[in-house]
C-alpha positions in Angstrom: 3.1 -6.5 21.2 5.9 -5.4 18.9 5.2 -3.7 15.6 6.3 -7.0 13.8 3.2 -8.7 15.4 0.9 -6.8 13.1 0.7 -8.3 9.7 0.8 -6.2 6.6 -2.5 -6.0 4.7 -0.5 -6.2 1.4 -2.1 -8.7 -1.0 0.7 -8.2 -3.7 -1.7 -6.4 -6.0 0.0 -3.0 -5.8 -1.7 -0.4 -8.0 -2.4 3.2 -6.8 -5.5 5.1 -7.8 -5.7 8.8 -8.5 -5.7 9.5 -4.8 -2.6 7.4 -4.2 -4.6 4.6 -2.5 -3.6 1.0 -3.3 -6.5 -0.8 -4.9 -5.2 -4.1 -3.4 -4.8 -3.3 0.3 -6.6 0.1 0.5 -3.6 1.8 2.2 -2.6 5.3 1.1 0.9 5.8 -0.3 2.3 7.4 2.9 0.9 4.5 4.9 2.6 1.9 2.7 5.9 3.8 2.8 5.8 4.2 6.6 4.5 0.7 7.4 8.0 -0.8 8.2 8.8 1.9 10.8 5.3 2.3 12.3 4.4 1.3 15.8 1.9 -1.4 16.5 -0.6 1.3 17.5 -0.1 3.1 14.2 -0.3 -0.1 12.2 -3.7 -0.9 13.9 -4.9 2.6 13.0 -3.8 2.1 9.4 -5.7 -1.3 9.3 -8.8 0.3 10.7 -8.6 3.1 8.0 -8.1 0.4 5.3 -11.2 -1.4 6.5 -13.2 1.8 6.3 -11.9 2.6 2.8 -12.7 -1.0 1.6 -16.3 -0.6 2.7 -16.8 2.7 0.9 -19.1 2.6 -2.1 -16.6 4.6 -4.2 -13.8 2.1 -3.6 -13.8 1.0 -7.3 -11.5 4.0 -8.1 -14.2 6.5 -8.9 -13.4 8.9 -6.1 -15.6 11.9 -7.0 
């Protein structure tokens, strides 16, 4: 599988919270910037991290 086989989680709702996490796709700024050059393995790691962030109770932007 090539890195192009892993779809970006981008939902075209780009807005970063105070921790530089996109409130649309739940990627961190460095993950967004590095997505294009990331390997398939790294992209899958990022997607797993996004899924964990999305399920957190503080995902509404109130990262206390």
